[in-house]
N, C-alpha and C positions, 0 to 999 in steps of 0.2 A: 366612747367604747364600741360604737359603732363603725368608726373608722376603722378603729384596730382589727374588727371583724372584718371588715371589707378587704383590708391588708392582707389576711391571712387566708381568705378566699383566692386574693388573685395570684397569692404565691403558689397556693396549693393546685391554681389551675396551669398555670406556670411549669411547676414540676411534672406535674400528668402530661403537658405536653411535651417538655423536654423526652419523657421518658418515651412517648411515643414518638417521638423524631428521631431516636437512640432505635427503638427497634427495628423502624422501617428501614434507618441505614443498616443496621445489623442486618435484617434481610437481604438486602441489597448488595453488602458483602459478599453473603454467601455466593448467591446468585452469579456475581461475578467469578468466581473461584469454581462455581461449577461452571461457568459457560467457558473459562481460560482453563481448565483440567480439560473441556472437548477438545478444544481448537488444538492442543498440545497434542493430544491422543490420535486425532484425525493426520497432525503434521507429521508424526512420527510412524503412522501405519502408512501414509502415500511415500515419505522417504523410504521405509523397507522395501514397499513394493517394488519403487524405481530399480533400488539397489539389488533387489531379488531379481528382478527382469534383466536387468543393465548389466548387471556384474557377473550374477551367478547364473544366467541363462534360462532360466525357469519360465519362462512367457508362457506355456500351454496350462500352469496352473492356474492362471486366470481369465481364462478361458476367452471372453470375447473383449474385456476390458485388457487383455494383453498388447492389443496393436495400438492400444492409446497409452501403455505403458513404458512401450519401446521404442528408444531414440533413434531412429536411423535416417535417412535420406528422405524419404516417403511420409516421416511423421507430421502430421497437422498440415496436410495439403502441402509438401514439399516442404513446410517451414525449417525440417531437420538441416534439409542440401544449403535453404541459404545461411540458417546460422551456421553450419559446420565451415562454409566456403566465406563467411564473414569474418569467423575468427582467425581463421590459416592468412586471411589478407591483416587484420589486424597484426599479428604475430610478425610479420614481415615489415609493418610501418617502421620507420626511422623513430628513434626516441622523442623527439619533438613531436609527431605525428599522432603518438601514442600518449603523449600528454593534452594537445590543443586538438586532435583530431583532423582528419583531411579535410576538412571544409563542410559548412551547414548546407544539407539537402545534397551532398555529391555520393550517397551509399550508390547509386547507382551506377557513378562512375567508377567506383573503386571493384565494384564484382563485374562489371562489363566485360573485361578480358576473359577471365578468371572461368566464367559460366557461361561464355558464348559457345553457343552450338551443344549448350544441355542437353541431356537425353528428353527434357520435359517440353523442350521446343518455347520456353518463356525468358522475358527478360526481366530479373528482377532490380527493382530500382528502391526497394525497401525492405527491411528487416523484419516486419510484423513484427516486432518486440521493440517498445519503445526503448527500452534500455540499453540493447543492445544498438540500434542506430544512432541513440547517442554516443555509446561510446565510438562507434567507426567516423562519426560525421562532425564532433564537440570534443572527443576525447575522453581521458580521463578526470581531466580538471572539470569539463563539462556535467559531466555523469554525475559527479562527487556533488558539483553543486547544485543539480536537480535533485537527486536523493536527499541531500540535507535541506534542502526548502520543505520539500515533502514528510519527511520524519520529524523533522522541529514542528511543525504544525499536528501531526498526531501525537505526539509529547506533550505539548501543550494542552491540548484538550484533554487529555489522560491526566494528568497533572491538576488542572486549574480550571476546567468548564465542562466536567463530565457530566454534570447535571444539569445544565441546560439544553432543552430537548431539540433548540433550532440549531445551536452549534455542534451537537452530535449527527442530527440529519447532514449537517453540510460533511462532516466526517466521515460518516460511511459512504457518501456520495465521493469524495478523495479515495477512500479506501476502495471501492469498486471498480471506480477508473482506474488507478494503480494495479490491482491485481487483474484486469482483463488486459492491460499495460503489455502483461508477458510475451502475448500471442496477436496481439494486432498492432495496427498503426494509428499514429496522430492523426485523427480527421479535422478540418476545419468545421464541421459541425458539431461535433463531439467537444474536443479538445477544449475550447474558450467556455463551455459549461463546466467543463472541471474545475480551471483558475477562476472562475465566477463563484461558483460555492466555496471554494479553498478561502478567497479573500473576504466574502461574506462569514465563514469562519472565523478566518482570523480578526475581523472586525467585533464581531460576539467575545471573542475573547479578551479582547481590550478592556471592550465594555464591562465585562462581565470582571473581570480584575480590577476596572474602576471603580466598580461600585462595591467591592468588596474591601479596597480600600477607605472608602469611604465611611463606610459601617464601621471599622478598623479605629478609623480615628473619633466617629462619634460615642466608641466606648471610653 
Protein backbone atom coordinates (compact mmCIF):
# COMPACT_ATOMS: atom_id res chain seq x y z
CA UNK A 1 0.00 0.00 0.00
CA UNK A 2 2.80 2.39 0.96
CA UNK A 3 4.75 1.46 -2.18
CA UNK A 4 1.71 2.20 -4.36
CA UNK A 5 1.19 5.51 -2.56
CA UNK A 6 4.83 6.52 -3.15
CA UNK A 7 4.51 5.64 -6.82
CA UNK A 8 1.44 7.84 -7.09
CA UNK A 9 3.28 10.71 -5.40
CA UNK A 10 6.23 10.32 -7.75
CA UNK A 11 3.86 10.32 -10.71
CA UNK A 12 2.17 13.50 -9.44
CA UNK A 13 5.56 15.20 -9.03
CA UNK A 14 6.57 14.15 -12.54
CA UNK A 15 3.30 15.52 -13.96
CA UNK A 16 3.73 18.83 -12.11
CA UNK A 17 7.36 19.10 -13.32
CA UNK A 18 6.27 18.39 -16.88
CA UNK A 19 3.54 21.03 -16.66
CA UNK A 20 6.06 23.52 -15.25
CA UNK A 21 8.54 22.79 -18.04
CA UNK A 22 5.78 23.09 -20.63
CA UNK A 23 4.73 26.48 -19.28
CA UNK A 24 8.36 27.58 -19.16
CA UNK A 25 9.05 26.72 -22.79
CA UNK A 26 5.69 28.12 -23.86
CA UNK A 27 6.75 31.43 -22.31
CA UNK A 28 10.08 31.22 -24.11
CA UNK A 29 8.22 30.59 -27.37
CA UNK A 30 6.18 33.76 -26.89
CA UNK A 31 9.35 35.76 -26.19
CA UNK A 32 10.97 34.38 -29.33
CA UNK A 33 7.97 35.40 -31.41
CA UNK A 34 8.05 38.90 -29.89
CA UNK A 35 11.77 39.28 -30.56
CA UNK A 36 11.34 37.96 -34.11
CA UNK A 37 8.53 40.45 -34.73
CA UNK A 38 10.69 43.31 -33.42
CA UNK A 39 13.61 42.28 -35.64
CA UNK A 40 11.36 42.02 -38.72
CA UNK A 41 9.81 45.43 -38.02
CA UNK A 42 13.28 47.00 -37.61
CA UNK A 43 14.53 45.44 -40.85
CA UNK A 44 11.46 46.60 -42.76
CA UNK A 45 11.74 50.09 -41.26
CA UNK A 46 15.40 50.44 -42.19
CA UNK A 47 14.72 49.03 -45.65
CA UNK A 48 11.94 51.54 -46.24
CA UNK A 49 14.10 54.44 -45.01
CA UNK A 50 16.95 53.42 -47.35
CA UNK A 51 14.54 53.17 -50.27
CA UNK A 52 12.92 56.49 -49.41
CA UNK A 53 16.27 58.29 -49.21
CA UNK A 54 18.20 56.70 -52.07
CA UNK A 55 15.39 56.08 -54.58
CA UNK A 56 12.72 58.63 -53.70
CA UNK A 57 15.24 61.33 -52.77
CA UNK A 58 13.62 62.30 -49.46
CA UNK A 59 16.85 62.83 -47.54
CA UNK A 60 15.69 65.97 -45.75
CA UNK A 61 12.78 64.07 -44.18
CA UNK A 62 15.16 62.23 -41.85
CA UNK A 63 17.16 65.22 -40.65
CA UNK A 64 20.64 64.35 -39.37
CA UNK A 65 20.03 60.64 -40.05
CA UNK A 66 19.74 61.39 -43.75
CA UNK A 67 23.52 61.62 -44.04
CA UNK A 68 23.84 58.05 -42.76
CA UNK A 69 21.06 56.69 -44.96
CA UNK A 70 22.17 58.32 -48.22
CA UNK A 71 24.65 56.11 -50.06
CA UNK A 72 27.15 58.12 -52.09
CA UNK A 73 30.92 58.27 -52.49
CA UNK A 74 31.36 60.06 -49.15
CA UNK A 75 29.25 57.59 -47.17
CA UNK A 76 31.03 55.84 -44.31
CA UNK A 77 34.33 57.74 -44.55
CA UNK A 78 34.63 57.12 -48.32
CA UNK A 79 33.38 53.53 -48.11
CA UNK A 80 30.78 54.39 -50.72
CA UNK A 81 33.59 55.38 -53.11
CA UNK A 82 35.52 52.17 -52.41
CA UNK A 83 32.48 49.92 -52.81
CA UNK A 84 31.33 51.57 -56.03
CA UNK A 85 34.75 51.25 -57.66
CA UNK A 86 35.17 47.69 -56.38
CA UNK A 87 31.88 46.60 -57.95
CA UNK A 88 32.76 48.35 -61.21
CA UNK A 89 36.06 46.44 -61.27
CA UNK A 90 34.27 43.17 -60.49
CA UNK A 91 31.86 43.73 -63.38
CA UNK A 92 34.87 44.03 -65.72
CA UNK A 93 36.46 40.77 -64.50
CA UNK A 94 36.52 37.84 -66.94
CA UNK A 95 34.23 34.99 -65.88
CA UNK A 96 37.08 32.95 -64.39
CA UNK A 97 38.07 35.79 -62.05
CA UNK A 98 34.44 36.41 -61.12
CA UNK A 99 34.15 32.78 -60.04
CA UNK A 100 37.53 32.38 -58.29
CA UNK A 101 38.58 35.98 -57.61
CA UNK A 102 41.64 38.03 -58.46
CA UNK A 103 43.70 36.36 -55.73
CA UNK A 104 43.99 36.51 -51.93
CA UNK A 105 44.93 39.93 -50.56
CA UNK A 106 44.99 41.58 -53.99
CA UNK A 107 42.23 44.13 -53.42
CA UNK A 108 44.69 47.04 -53.47
CA UNK A 109 46.12 45.87 -56.80
CA UNK A 110 42.64 45.68 -58.33
CA UNK A 111 41.73 49.24 -57.32
CA UNK A 112 45.15 50.84 -57.75
CA UNK A 113 44.81 52.04 -61.34
CA UNK A 114 41.11 52.86 -61.09
CA UNK A 115 41.41 55.04 -57.98
CA UNK A 116 44.86 56.52 -58.58
CA UNK A 117 44.81 60.29 -58.13
CA UNK A 118 41.40 60.20 -56.41
CA UNK A 119 40.03 63.36 -54.77
CA UNK A 120 40.63 61.92 -51.32
CA UNK A 121 44.36 61.48 -51.88
CA UNK A 122 44.28 57.95 -50.47
CA UNK A 123 45.29 54.44 -51.50
CA UNK A 124 42.58 51.86 -50.94
CA UNK A 125 43.96 48.40 -50.20
CA UNK A 126 40.89 47.04 -48.39
CA UNK A 127 37.17 47.11 -49.11
CA UNK A 128 36.20 47.82 -45.46
CA UNK A 129 33.50 45.24 -46.12
CA UNK A 130 34.58 41.64 -45.61
CA UNK A 131 31.99 40.21 -47.97
CA UNK A 132 32.86 42.55 -50.82
CA UNK A 133 36.57 42.00 -50.10
CA UNK A 134 36.12 38.22 -50.42
CA UNK A 135 34.07 38.66 -53.60
CA UNK A 136 36.93 40.56 -55.25
CA UNK A 137 39.80 38.44 -53.94
CA UNK A 138 38.43 34.87 -53.80
CA UNK A 139 35.42 35.28 -56.08
CA UNK A 140 31.85 34.08 -55.93
CA UNK A 141 32.98 30.57 -54.99
CA UNK A 142 35.00 31.73 -52.00
CA UNK A 143 32.31 34.11 -50.78
CA UNK A 144 29.60 31.43 -51.01
CA UNK A 145 31.81 28.96 -49.13
CA UNK A 146 32.44 31.51 -46.36
CA UNK A 147 28.76 32.45 -46.06
CA UNK A 148 27.68 28.81 -46.13
CA UNK A 149 29.98 28.04 -43.20
CA UNK A 150 28.67 30.96 -41.11
CA UNK A 151 25.01 30.43 -42.00
CA UNK A 152 25.15 26.67 -41.39
CA UNK A 153 26.51 27.33 -37.89
CA UNK A 154 23.71 29.83 -37.17
CA UNK A 155 21.04 27.42 -38.43
CA UNK A 156 22.45 24.52 -36.39
CA UNK A 157 22.40 26.60 -33.21
CA UNK A 158 18.79 27.65 -33.77
CA UNK A 159 17.63 24.12 -34.61
CA UNK A 160 19.61 21.96 -32.24
CA UNK A 161 21.20 23.84 -29.36
CA UNK A 162 19.31 27.08 -28.81
CA UNK A 163 18.74 26.26 -25.12
CA UNK A 164 22.42 25.90 -24.21
CA UNK A 165 23.60 29.25 -22.81
CA UNK A 166 27.26 28.67 -23.68
CA UNK A 167 26.50 27.82 -27.29
CA UNK A 168 24.15 30.81 -27.50
CA UNK A 169 26.99 33.04 -26.24
CA UNK A 170 29.23 31.80 -29.09
CA UNK A 171 26.28 32.24 -31.47
CA UNK A 172 25.87 35.92 -30.59
CA UNK A 173 29.63 36.49 -30.83
CA UNK A 174 29.55 35.21 -34.42
CA UNK A 175 26.39 37.23 -35.19
CA UNK A 176 27.95 40.45 -33.87
CA UNK A 177 31.16 39.90 -35.82
CA UNK A 178 29.28 39.06 -39.02
CA UNK A 179 27.18 42.22 -38.67
CA UNK A 180 30.08 44.62 -38.17
CA UNK A 181 31.93 42.89 -41.05
CA UNK A 182 29.64 44.78 -43.46
CA UNK A 183 31.57 47.98 -42.74
CA UNK A 184 34.91 46.74 -41.42
CA UNK A 185 37.95 44.73 -42.43
CA UNK A 186 39.19 41.46 -40.99
CA UNK A 187 41.88 42.23 -38.43
CA UNK A 188 44.39 39.68 -37.07
CA UNK A 189 43.48 40.79 -33.55
CA UNK A 190 39.73 40.17 -33.98
CA UNK A 191 39.00 37.63 -36.73
CA UNK A 192 40.78 34.66 -35.07
CA UNK A 193 38.70 35.25 -31.93
CA UNK A 194 35.52 34.99 -34.01
CA UNK A 195 36.71 31.71 -35.51
CA UNK A 196 37.58 30.46 -32.02
CA UNK A 197 34.05 31.21 -30.78
CA UNK A 198 32.57 29.58 -33.87
CA UNK A 199 34.61 26.42 -33.35
CA UNK A 200 33.74 26.30 -29.64
CA UNK A 201 30.09 26.71 -30.56
CA UNK A 202 30.35 23.93 -33.14
CA UNK A 203 31.97 21.62 -30.60
CA UNK A 204 29.19 22.49 -28.14
CA UNK A 205 26.54 21.64 -30.73
CA UNK A 206 28.10 18.25 -31.43
CA UNK A 207 28.38 17.49 -27.72
CA UNK A 208 24.76 18.58 -27.22
CA UNK A 209 23.59 16.33 -30.07
CA UNK A 210 25.60 13.43 -28.65
CA UNK A 211 24.00 13.85 -25.22
CA UNK A 212 20.51 14.10 -26.69
CA UNK A 213 21.17 10.98 -28.74
CA UNK A 214 22.35 9.09 -25.66
CA UNK A 215 19.21 10.09 -23.74
CA UNK A 216 16.97 8.97 -26.60
CA UNK A 217 18.72 5.60 -26.75
CA UNK A 218 18.35 5.27 -22.96
CA UNK A 219 14.58 5.61 -23.28
